[in-house]
Backbone as CSV, one residue per row, in Angstrom:
resi,resn,N_x,N_y,N_z,CA_x,CA_y,CA_z,C_x,C_y,C_z
1,MET,-4.284,-5.482,29.053,-3.175,-4.767,29.053,-3.296,-3.395,29.705
2,CYS,-2.441,-2.874,30.582,-2.831,-1.587,31.388,-1.790,-0.397,31.139
3,TYR,-2.147,0.527,30.990,-1.168,1.489,30.377,-1.161,2.841,31.802
4,CYS,-0.221,3.365,31.694,-0.356,4.363,32.857,-0.848,5.314,31.675
5,SER,-1.268,6.855,32.424,-1.808,7.949,31.944,-0.985,8.360,30.679
6,ASP,0.548,8.884,31.284,1.756,9.067,30.592,1.783,8.353,29.445
7,MET,1.777,7.074,29.281,2.297,6.356,27.975,0.924,6.429,27.176
8,GLN,-0.258,6.387,27.810,-1.651,6.793,26.818,-1.462,8.111,25.984
9,ASP,-1.100,8.770,27.088,-0.877,10.435,26.220,0.349,9.977,25.080
10,VAL,1.216,9.487,25.219,2.076,9.379,24.080,1.619,8.465,23.147
11,ILE,0.849,7.602,23.188,0.475,6.790,22.067,-0.487,7.729,21.542
12,ALA,-1.542,8.493,22.078,-2.306,9.368,21.365,-1.590,10.608,20.522
13,LYS,-0.767,10.984,21.162,0.166,11.761,20.502,0.910,11.131,19.219
14,HIS,1.130,10.150,19.236,1.843,9.231,18.222,0.866,9.133,17.102
15,CYS,-0.199,8.997,17.329,-1.173,8.502,16.291,-1.726,9.693,15.973
16,ASP,-1.981,10.844,16.592,-2.388,11.961,15.752,-1.605,12.513,14.934
17,GLU,-0.451,12.458,15.255,0.840,12.922,14.057,0.598,12.014,12.861
18,LEU,0.249,10.667,12.941,-0.172,9.724,11.842,-1.192,10.223,11.038
19,ASP,-2.158,10.640,11.742,-3.599,11.107,11.412,-3.334,12.175,10.398
20,ARG,-2.150,13.306,10.737,-2.137,14.410,10.026,-1.557,14.210,8.603
21,CYS,-1.264,12.891,8.558,-0.751,12.602,7.237,-1.699,12.216,6.213
22,ASN,-2.878,11.793,6.645,-4.182,11.371,6.114,-4.569,12.329,5.120
23,GLN,-4.597,12.351,4.086,-5.235,13.290,2.473,-6.358,12.493,2.154
24,ARG,-6.789,11.261,2.530,-8.250,10.945,1.903,-9.223,10.739,2.596
25,GLY,-9.198,11.053,3.967,-10.094,10.847,4.933,-10.271,9.338,5.391
26,GLY,-11.066,9.148,6.099,-11.299,7.412,6.763,-10.191,7.171,7.524
27,ARG,-10.379,5.947,7.930,-9.601,5.263,8.955,-8.275,5.013,8.308
28,MET,-7.372,5.597,9.287,-5.905,4.897,8.553,-5.590,3.721,8.819
29,LEU,-4.734,3.265,7.805,-4.763,1.664,7.836,-3.824,1.174,8.531
30,SER,-3.791,0.039,9.180,-2.576,-0.456,9.920,-1.723,-1.478,9.293
31,VAL,-0.721,-1.818,9.980,0.016,-2.742,9.456,-0.866,-4.000,9.276
32,PHE,-1.570,-4.280,9.823,-2.428,-5.688,9.939,-3.590,-5.626,8.766
33,ASP,-4.041,-4.321,8.421,-4.692,-4.320,7.196,-4.070,-4.546,6.006
34,LEU,-2.716,-3.852,5.940,-1.775,-3.888,4.771,-1.354,-5.501,4.674
35,LEU,-1.453,-6.198,5.700,-1.143,-7.912,5.750,-2.339,-8.337,4.868
36,ALA,-3.526,-8.079,5.261,-4.915,-8.478,4.996,-5.158,-8.374,3.680
37,ALA,-4.429,-7.740,2.933,-4.910,-6.818,1.562,-3.616,-7.405,0.649
38,LYS,-2.625,-8.169,1.398,-1.651,-8.406,0.753,-0.834,-7.556,0.072
39,THR,-0.861,-6.051,0.632,0.001,-5.421,0.151,1.461,-5.396,0.588
40,LEU,1.476,-5.992,1.936,2.742,-6.460,2.483,2.956,-7.648,2.691
41,ASP,4.165,-8.020,2.308,4.386,-9.511,2.838,4.719,-10.079,4.355
42,LEU,4.340,-11.028,5.116,4.444,-11.361,6.057,5.871,-11.089,6.726
43,ASP,6.861,-11.748,5.937,8.406,-11.857,6.232,8.819,-10.433,6.117
44,LEU,8.376,-9.747,4.775,9.007,-8.500,4.831,8.667,-7.834,6.095
45,ALA,7.252,-7.660,6.361,6.781,-6.907,7.538,7.562,-7.056,8.842
46,ALA,7.763,-8.204,9.063,8.682,-8.609,9.965,10.028,-8.076,9.903
47,TYR,10.690,-8.430,8.884,12.138,-7.805,8.701,11.894,-6.376,9.043
48,LEU,11.049,-5.405,8.271,11.150,-4.045,8.201,10.760,-3.510,9.989
49,MET,9.703,-4.228,10.645,9.379,-3.979,11.941,10.763,-4.062,12.586
50,ALA,11.578,-5.268,12.477,12.806,-5.244,13.085,13.714,-4.175,13.104
51,ARG,14.010,-3.668,12.020,14.601,-2.667,11.362,14.357,-1.247,12.102
52,ILE,12.869,-1.076,11.636,12.627,0.451,12.123,12.373,0.702,13.740
53,SER,11.929,-0.402,14.426,12.038,-0.432,15.542,13.507,-0.227,16.736
54,LYS,14.672,-0.594,15.655,15.817,-0.245,16.132,16.587,1.372,15.854
55,GLY,15.332,1.984,15.102,15.875,3.238,14.704,16.311,3.546,13.273
56,SER,15.725,2.588,12.377,15.992,2.838,10.493,15.601,3.961,9.961
57,SER,15.809,4.761,9.647,15.336,5.733,8.895,14.699,4.938,7.345
58,PHE,13.760,5.764,6.776,13.149,4.994,5.678,12.285,5.831,4.554
59,MET,12.208,5.589,3.389,11.407,6.366,2.696,10.281,5.343,1.735
60,ALA,9.617,5.807,1.462,8.264,4.858,0.697,8.256,5.621,-0.543
61,GLY,8.409,4.906,-2.007,7.899,5.588,-3.307,7.304,5.174,-4.078
62,SER,6.806,5.839,-4.880,5.680,5.325,-6.272,5.293,6.563,-6.926
63,VAL,5.577,6.195,-8.143,4.897,7.709,-8.956,3.967,7.897,-8.963
64,PRO,2.752,7.037,-9.218,1.607,7.173,-9.399,0.817,8.158,-8.117
65,GLY,0.168,8.730,-8.054,-0.749,9.050,-6.813,-1.943,8.016,-6.326
66,GLY,-2.112,7.774,-5.095,-3.036,6.783,-4.518,-2.487,5.259,-4.779
67,ALA,-0.980,5.172,-4.978,-0.480,3.787,-4.912,-0.513,3.569,-3.550
68,GLY,-0.518,4.146,-2.475,-0.537,3.860,-1.254,0.894,4.093,-0.369
69,LYS,1.748,5.130,-0.927,3.190,5.063,-0.264,2.862,5.816,1.147
70,THR,1.947,6.771,1.259,1.827,7.507,2.276,1.043,6.271,3.595
71,THR,0.428,5.545,3.096,-0.366,4.715,3.809,0.610,3.775,4.444
72,VAL,1.373,3.271,3.585,2.761,2.127,3.961,3.661,3.057,4.946
73,MET,3.969,4.292,4.605,5.026,5.139,5.535,4.018,5.147,6.608
74,CYS,2.876,5.511,6.979,2.279,5.587,8.339,2.004,4.299,8.995
75,ALA,1.510,3.581,8.252,1.797,2.030,9.130,3.270,1.499,9.652
76,LEU,3.989,1.845,8.873,5.699,1.776,9.143,5.888,2.175,10.616
77,LEU,5.385,3.286,10.210,5.789,4.367,11.518,5.173,4.037,12.759
78,ASN,4.361,2.868,12.700,3.888,2.464,14.291,5.126,1.390,14.926
79,PHE,5.855,1.512,14.114,7.050,0.539,14.608,8.257,1.150,15.270
80,LEU,8.102,2.574,15.306,9.014,3.374,15.773,9.403,2.906,17.313
81,PRO,10.675,3.207,17.878,10.856,2.720,19.181,9.904,3.749,20.165
82,ILE,9.645,2.968,21.441,8.868,3.549,22.316,9.543,4.647,22.473
83,GLU,8.385,5.670,23.108,8.352,6.927,23.226,9.139,7.763,22.344
84,MET,9.381,7.280,21.135,9.944,8.063,19.813,9.258,9.375,19.459
85,PRO,9.316,10.573,20.090,8.303,11.668,19.377,8.458,11.481,17.721
86,ILE,7.195,11.770,17.500,6.918,12.040,15.563,6.857,13.448,15.673
87,VAL,7.425,14.174,14.601,7.394,15.595,14.469,7.188,15.844,13.070
88,ALA,6.123,16.586,12.511,5.896,16.903,11.121,6.993,17.917,10.839
89,ALA,7.525,17.391,9.541,8.695,18.058,9.074,8.288,19.357,8.427
90,THR,7.649,20.428,8.781,7.510,21.580,8.175,8.843,22.257,8.213
91,ARG,9.010,23.284,7.294,10.147,24.030,7.258,10.576,24.794,8.160
92,GLU,9.466,25.134,9.081,9.774,25.934,10.481,10.468,24.625,11.254
93,ALA,9.819,23.710,11.724,10.389,22.484,12.397,11.584,22.236,11.923
94,VAL,11.979,21.944,10.631,13.313,21.405,10.287,14.446,22.476,10.433
95,TYR,14.050,23.711,10.233,15.222,24.995,10.349,15.589,24.957,12.156
96,GLU,14.295,25.082,12.848,14.686,24.872,14.156,15.452,24.003,14.826
97,ALA,15.239,22.624,13.910,15.932,21.296,14.515,17.243,21.310,14.154
98,ALA,17.532,21.828,12.873,19.104,21.942,12.370,19.822,23.171,13.191
99,ASN,19.015,23.749,13.868,19.880,24.823,14.846,20.125,24.465,16.137
100,GLY,19.751,22.932,16.465,20.090,21.898,17.549,18.790,22.083,18.470
101,LYS,17.579,22.664,18.176,16.312,22.552,19.083,15.253,21.942,18.233
102,PRO,14.590,21.121,18.984,14.899,20.718,20.163,16.034,19.253,20.257
103,THR,16.557,19.384,21.504,17.692,18.592,21.331,17.342,16.976,21.583
104,ARG,15.861,16.550,21.875,15.393,15.426,22.015,15.460,14.626,20.930
105,ARG,16.063,13.441,20.610,15.944,12.352,19.072,14.637,12.178,19.078
106,SER,14.139,12.694,17.631,12.714,12.570,17.427,12.997,11.843,15.937
107,CYS,11.740,11.746,15.491,11.414,11.112,14.012,10.677,11.961,13.410
108,TYR,11.516,12.967,12.249,10.907,14.006,11.446,10.261,13.180,10.204
109,VAL,8.832,13.618,10.072,8.194,12.826,8.654,7.898,14.009,7.851
110,CYS,8.556,13.955,6.970,7.972,14.775,5.832,7.082,14.006,4.867
111,HIS,5.802,14.827,4.969,4.683,14.223,4.223,4.766,13.774,2.962
112,GLU,5.629,14.444,2.183,6.101,14.422,0.769,7.334,15.013,0.398
113,ILE,8.234,14.376,-0.431,9.192,15.162,-1.194,8.546,15.824,-2.226
114,GLY,8.402,16.922,-2.337,7.772,17.767,-3.406,7.657,19.055,-3.202
115,SER,7.598,20.121,-4.692,7.816,21.071,-4.610,6.432,22.132,-4.109
116,GLY,5.419,21.243,-3.750,4.118,22.075,-3.664,4.091,22.611,-2.270
117,TYR,3.237,23.813,-2.183,3.021,24.247,-1.189,2.051,23.771,0.117
118,TYR,2.392,22.585,0.141,1.376,21.821,1.063,2.254,21.624,2.340
119,PHE,1.160,21.232,3.276,1.943,21.125,4.796,2.974,20.059,4.891
120,ALA,4.438,20.097,5.507,5.322,19.290,5.255,5.753,18.675,4.236
121,TYR,5.640,19.468,3.030,6.441,19.145,1.938,7.340,19.936,1.547
122,LEU,8.602,19.000,1.547,10.052,19.752,1.406,10.406,19.751,0.222
123,TRP,11.512,20.590,-0.343,12.136,20.827,-1.620,13.187,21.628,-1.280
124,ALA,14.248,21.784,-2.537,15.460,22.533,-2.363,16.136,22.736,-0.948
125,ASP,16.229,23.763,-0.394,17.260,23.860,0.784,16.261,23.552,1.543
126,ALA,14.914,23.514,1.994,14.393,22.756,3.080,14.611,21.198,3.227
127,LEU,14.697,20.772,2.072,14.913,19.313,1.971,16.331,19.089,2.295
128,ARG,17.359,19.891,1.994,18.746,19.485,2.312,19.015,19.782,3.889
129,THR,18.263,20.874,4.327,18.440,20.962,5.892,17.845,19.707,6.540
130,TYR,16.418,19.520,6.005,15.585,18.129,6.413,16.740,17.032,6.626
131,CYS,17.461,16.462,5.363,18.195,15.458,5.349,19.365,15.718,6.391
132,GLY,19.900,16.831,6.431,21.140,17.049,7.423,20.492,16.927,8.889
133,LEU,19.250,16.538,9.216,19.047,16.295,10.534,19.855,15.241,11.173
134,PHE,19.831,14.330,10.301,20.776,12.839,10.534,21.971,13.328,11.318
135,LYS,22.485,14.444,10.989,23.962,14.447,12.309,23.328,14.793,13.480
136,HIS,22.132,15.293,13.692,21.800,15.441,14.872,21.052,14.265,15.704
137,GLY,21.163,13.346,15.118,20.754,11.967,15.625,19.118,11.420,15.225
138,HIS,18.729,12.258,14.393,17.301,12.223,14.360,16.744,11.309,13.302
139,ILE,15.843,10.432,13.303,15.400,9.688,12.502,14.372,10.307,11.536
140,LEU,14.360,9.643,10.343,13.788,10.460,8.958,12.699,9.480,8.375
141,ALA,11.359,10.209,7.973,10.607,9.085,7.506,10.143,10.089,6.527
142,THR,9.696,9.435,4.963,9.379,10.405,4.116,8.783,9.486,2.833
143,ASN,7.950,10.136,1.815,7.641,9.478,0.772,8.027,10.196,-0.611
144,LEU,7.663,9.817,-1.601,8.082,10.304,-2.661,7.576,9.568,-3.940
145,HIS,7.697,10.499,-5.126,7.027,10.189,-6.389,8.451,9.668,-7.153
146,ALA,8.583,7.942,-6.756,9.882,7.439,-7.477,9.484,6.093,-7.353
147,ASP,9.803,5.329,-8.674,9.570,3.798,-8.840,10.641,2.987,-8.322
148,ASN,11.684,3.536,-7.946,12.798,2.721,-7.955,14.173,3.608,-7.055
149,ARG,15.084,3.003,-6.886,16.039,3.594,-6.165,16.659,4.600,-6.795
150,GLU,16.785,4.328,-8.360,17.356,5.277,-9.319,17.059,6.295,-9.356
151,GLN,15.635,6.444,-9.340,14.630,7.657,-9.630,14.745,8.613,-8.330
152,ALA,14.616,7.919,-7.136,14.874,8.506,-5.882,15.729,9.050,-5.934
153,ARG,17.211,8.617,-6.051,18.347,9.162,-6.006,18.417,10.379,-6.671
154,GLU,18.117,10.344,-7.966,17.910,11.180,-9.034,17.259,12.597,-8.522
155,GLN,16.145,12.309,-8.153,15.241,13.324,-7.424,15.732,13.958,-6.379
156,ILE,16.524,13.130,-5.376,16.893,13.877,-4.196,18.625,14.196,-4.235
157,CYS,19.204,13.574,-4.881,20.386,14.039,-4.942,20.771,15.006,-6.148
158,ASP,20.331,14.427,-7.291,20.850,15.486,-8.616,19.744,16.653,-8.757
159,THR,18.282,16.557,-8.423,17.714,17.829,-8.598,17.623,18.696,-7.507
160,ASN,17.890,18.157,-6.108,17.821,18.554,-4.801,19.355,18.937,-4.143
161,SER,20.306,18.368,-4.678,21.449,18.649,-4.316,21.733,18.141,-2.878
162,VAL,20.933,17.135,-2.526,21.296,16.136,-1.155,22.400,15.551,-1.528
163,SER,23.448,15.586,-0.453,24.629,14.601,-0.257,24.213,13.191,-0.681
164,GLU,25.238,12.299,-1.299,25.082,10.795,-1.405,25.070,10.558,0.219
165,LYS,26.041,10.983,0.688,25.889,10.688,2.175,24.945,10.510,2.632
166,HIS,24.134,11.588,2.914,22.711,11.821,3.589,21.606,10.792,2.736
167,PHE,21.635,10.560,1.495,20.753,9.875,0.976,21.122,8.520,1.510
168,ASN,22.422,7.718,1.708,22.443,6.469,2.204,22.057,6.422,3.708
169,LYS,21.619,7.464,4.199,21.402,7.518,5.805,19.819,6.743,5.795
170,PHE,19.016,7.129,4.642,17.758,6.275,4.574,17.983,4.592,4.534
171,GLU,17.961,4.156,5.238,18.611,2.628,5.506,17.565,1.743,4.740
172,LEU,16.452,2.076,4.711,15.316,1.297,4.036,14.546,2.278,2.909
173,LEU,14.406,1.782,1.785,13.670,2.088,0.450,12.972,1.169,-0.045
174,ILE,11.684,1.760,0.134,10.695,0.913,-0.182,9.560,1.552,-1.491
175,PHE,9.351,0.268,-2.508,8.925,0.834,-3.709,7.923,0.094,-3.710
176,LEU,6.467,0.710,-4.150,5.264,-0.007,-4.267,4.841,0.151,-5.670
177,ARG,3.868,-0.769,-6.135,3.441,-0.721,-7.320,1.670,-0.784,-7.235
178,ALA,1.147,-0.269,-8.122,-0.580,-0.202,-8.294,-1.034,-0.670,-9.566
179,GLU,-1.981,-1.240,-9.560,-2.494,-1.772,-11.006,-4.507,-1.705,-10.911
180,ASN,-5.079,-1.617,-11.940,-6.592,-1.377,-11.827,-6.964,0.016,-11.568
181,GLY,-8.254,0.314,-11.567,-8.734,1.812,-11.418,-8.815,1.846,-10.089
182,TYR,-8.948,3.180,-9.530,-8.896,3.929,-8.530,-9.435,3.009,-7.148
183,ARG,-10.754,2.652,-7.570,-11.684,1.968,-6.366,-11.508,0.846,-6.223
184,ASP,-10.684,0.109,-7.286,-10.371,-1.375,-7.337,-9.201,-1.608,-7.271
185,THR,-8.010,-0.661,-7.057,-6.592,-0.908,-7.050,-5.998,-1.919,-6.238
186,ASN,-5.243,-2.769,-6.895,-4.463,-3.818,-6.138,-3.003,-3.112,-5.951
187,ARG,-2.630,-2.879,-4.863,-1.459,-2.261,-4.299,-0.621,-3.147,-3.569
188,TRP,0.903,-3.414,-3.877,1.543,-4.013,-3.294,2.936,-3.642,-2.928
189,ILE,4.003,-3.908,-2.254,5.319,-3.430,-2.110,5.885,-4.515,-3.003
190,GLU,6.869,-3.737,-3.969,7.434,-4.590,-5.038,8.841,-4.953,-4.457
191,GLU,9.831,-3.672,-4.362,11.181,-3.807,-4.354,11.421,-2.899,-2.783
192,VAL,12.461,-3.646,-1.954,13.012,-3.081,-0.818,14.466,-3.335,-0.873
193,TYR,15.010,-2.068,-0.918,16.581,-1.914,-0.742,16.710,-1.634,0.870
194,SER,18.111,-2.155,1.445,18.727,-1.870,2.554,20.006,-1.584,2.648
195,GLY,20.379,-0.723,3.483,21.921,-0.122,3.630,22.105,-0.070,4.991
196,ASP,23.186,0.236,5.327,23.885,0.353,6.625,23.926,2.002,7.105
197,GLY,23.613,2.816,6.331,23.581,4.217,6.608,24.972,4.894,6.186
198,SER,25.931,3.862,5.785,26.940,4.696,5.196,27.149,4.314,3.523
199,SER,27.291,3.216,3.421,27.700,2.764,2.281,26.029,2.892,0.933
200,GLY,26.373,1.992,0.148,25.266,2.200,-0.554,24.026,1.060,-0.251
201,HIS,22.717,1.094,-1.124,21.872,0.148,-0.670,21.956,-1.468,-1.550
202,GLU,21.201,-2.219,-0.955,21.440,-3.408,-1.867,19.914,-4.084,-1.725
203,LEU,19.459,-4.531,-2.890,18.130,-5.225,-3.252,17.616,-6.339,-2.233
204,ILE,16.757,-6.357,-1.502,16.857,-7.387,-0.341,15.108,-8.239,-0.470
205,PHE,14.630,-7.559,-1.461,13.171,-8.192,-1.569,12.794,-7.431,-2.997
206,HIS,12.184,-8.197,-3.682,11.337,-8.256,-4.985,10.430,-9.198,-5.104
207,ALA,9.063,-8.547,-5.121,7.928,-9.682,-5.156,7.978,-10.230,-6.652
208,ASN,7.959,-9.715,-7.635,7.854,-10.324,-8.718,8.535,-11.576,-9.168
209,ASN,9.707,-11.575,-9.045,10.439,-12.951,-8.893,10.697,-13.779,-7.718
210,LYS,9.914,-13.296,-6.729,9.404,-14.142,-5.411,10.928,-14.139,-4.798
211,ARG,11.881,-12.864,-5.289,12.888,-13.109,-4.206,12.775,-12.939,-2.787
212,THR,13.234,-13.693,-1.989,12.754,-13.523,-0.342,14.117,-12.997,0.143
213,LEU,14.266,-12.576,1.550,14.983,-11.664,2.388,15.772,-12.980,2.661
214,ASP,17.411,-12.822,2.278,18.096,-13.506,2.613,18.908,-13.085,3.753
215,GLU,19.155,-14.143,4.576,19.751,-13.702,5.914,21.250,-13.627,6.050
216,SER,21.789,-14.366,4.676,23.261,-14.188,4.668,23.704,-13.273,3.899
217,ALA,22.464,-12.350,3.576,23.166,-10.857,2.650,23.854,-10.023,3.095
218,GLU,24.780,-9.481,2.557,25.582,-8.486,3.005,25.033,-7.161,3.926
219,HIS,23.619,-6.866,3.214,22.642,-5.785,4.100,21.566,-6.438,4.737
220,TYR,21.627,-7.364,5.165,20.290,-8.262,6.020,20.321,-7.263,7.182
221,LEU,21.180,-7.121,8.045,21.479,-5.995,9.187,20.210,-5.927,10.041
222,ALA,19.880,-7.427,10.549,19.048,-7.539,11.436,19.143,-8.977,12.556
223,ASP,19.043,-9.082,13.545,18.903,-9.985,14.330,18.128,-11.238,13.844
224,PRO,18.440,-12.035,13.266,17.461,-13.277,12.730,16.483,-13.736,13.475
225,GLU,16.851,-13.511,15.205,15.830,-14.133,16.310,15.152,-13.455,16.618
226,TYR,15.343,-11.785,16.490,14.452,-10.863,16.653,13.428,-10.781,15.593
227,VAL,13.855,-10.916,14.200,12.909,-10.874,13.112,11.678,-11.870,13.105
228,ALA,12.331,-13.195,13.983,11.161,-14.240,13.976,10.337,-13.760,15.061
229,ALA,11.005,-13.352,16.171,9.711,-12.713,17.454,8.986,-11.650,16.648
230,CYS,9.615,-10.952,15.919,8.603,-9.715,15.327,7.565,-10.594,14.199
231,ARG,7.931,-11.672,13.767,7.005,-12.588,12.771,5.728,-13.011,13.339
232,GLU,6.145,-13.583,14.643,5.602,-14.367,15.493,4.542,-13.349,15.883
233,PHE,4.974,-12.334,16.555,3.813,-11.284,16.748,3.092,-10.503,15.961
234,LEU,3.042,-10.529,14.501,2.410,-9.945,13.474,1.307,-11.216,13.181
235,THR,1.762,-12.722,13.512,1.044,-13.693,13.141,0.007,-13.956,14.217
236,LYS,0.193,-13.504,15.255,-0.620,-14.116,16.500,-1.644,-12.969,16.979
237,MET,-1.479,-11.812,16.457,-2.368,-10.678,16.817,-4.128,-11.062,16.446
238,PRO,-4.682,-10.810,17.663,-6.119,-11.089,17.071,-6.642,-10.411,16.014
239,PRO,-7.684,-10.836,15.268,-8.403,-10.055,14.423,-9.050,-8.773,14.566
240,ASN,-9.450,-8.835,15.968,-9.766,-7.048,16.324,-8.898,-6.204,16.524
241,VAL,-7.562,-6.386,16.196,-6.602,-5.225,16.543,-6.471,-4.807,14.822
242,ARG,-7.117,-3.722,14.538,-6.723,-2.952,13.282,-6.459,-1.546,13.209
243,THR,-6.673,-0.866,14.291,-6.748,0.575,13.940,-5.266,1.007,14.607
244,ILE,-4.592,2.221,13.851,-3.348,2.565,14.075,-2.988,2.622,16.003
245,GLU,-4.274,2.924,16.459,-3.939,3.181,18.151,-4.054,1.945,18.626
246,ASP,-4.855,0.931,18.227,-4.881,-0.202,19.012,-3.158,-1.127,18.755
247,THR,-3.181,-1.058,17.229,-1.626,-1.635,16.669,-0.500,-0.966,17.458
248,ARG,-0.605,0.646,17.650,0.688,1.227,18.495,0.847,0.594,19.739
249,ARG,-0.420,0.447,20.475,-0.442,-0.062,21.738,0.216,-1.417,22.283
250,GLU,-0.100,-2.179,20.976,0.503,-3.659,20.859,1.947,-3.653,20.355
251,VAL,2.236,-2.833,19.736,3.941,-2.901,19.479,4.571,-2.365,20.751
252,VAL,4.156,-1.062,21.415,4.765,-0.782,22.435,4.897,-1.928,23.737
253,GLU,3.607,-2.645,23.895,3.876,-3.767,24.556,4.705,-5.043,24.183
254,PHE,5.023,-5.290,22.906,5.924,-6.045,22.162,7.440,-5.570,22.668
255,LEU,7.378,-4.546,22.353,8.969,-3.671,22.582,9.627,-3.573,24.109
256,ARG,8.508,-3.762,24.875,8.688,-3.811,26.341,9.015,-4.820,26.815
257,ARG,8.437,-5.982,26.196,8.498,-7.565,26.478,10.037,-7.755,26.040
258,HIS,10.715,-7.091,25.047,12.078,-7.476,24.113,12.844,-6.291,24.751
259,ASN,12.972,-5.721,25.773,13.531,-4.728,26.537,14.811,-5.298,26.735
260,ASP,15.492,-6.436,26.573,16.752,-7.131,26.584,17.562,-6.988,25.021
261,ILE,16.492,-6.410,24.196,16.940,-6.035,22.504,17.112,-4.759,22.478
262,LYS,18.277,-4.257,22.070,18.444,-2.955,21.825,17.754,-2.206,20.855
263,ILE,16.712,-1.404,21.176,15.886,-0.906,20.331,16.154,0.639,19.635
264,ASP,17.116,1.439,20.111,17.450,2.518,19.949,19.155,2.684,19.517
265,LYS,19.482,2.859,18.409,20.401,2.849,18.077,21.689,4.256,18.352
């Protein structure tokens, strides 16, 4: 596989932004690590790849720290459309974007919805301004301390006065569970909600009752043939592809091969 230097730079910048989310040190885990650890179901991974590569905004949630929500968020960000810039959603970056600069469509990543004074944490007016970036055409991705849709909505809409309209623009809501001790924690995605960006969300995946993705569901919102192609891509990836850098290169190549599929909404 050969890339021009410009694309290599784009991939390097993409992965550098993912690394900025790394709070615990060590190698950032990729989607293939999550599949191997059974944190992520294969069919669900294919569906999420199909949606995010077409520009769906998303959030990952779990109340306990260390459940893996940042890890999952960053792994899924590797599915973004080709050359979609990632921007850390600092207060300064958010207010600048709200004023229409830069004009290039980007993915703004809030490292956590929270009131702490940490890098790219957002709360109150800054969070409302961040969610308002949807009207400028940007993609948003974030995580928060919430175990289900109701808790996420309460924190975002009730506590922070974000409009229901902007909450619904997060088309994918992904919630994790964890059990056992910190070093031997078993983590998995338990629930996923899907929406069309305008109406509410529908539960499309639940791990505990073995609910599977239903192609006839009202909010499936993905081309089944494209989902199947994503599943094949994930299944056939050689075992030496594990890093976020290698994963992003392979994803970019996959999206190039499927350039007849609209990957940007």
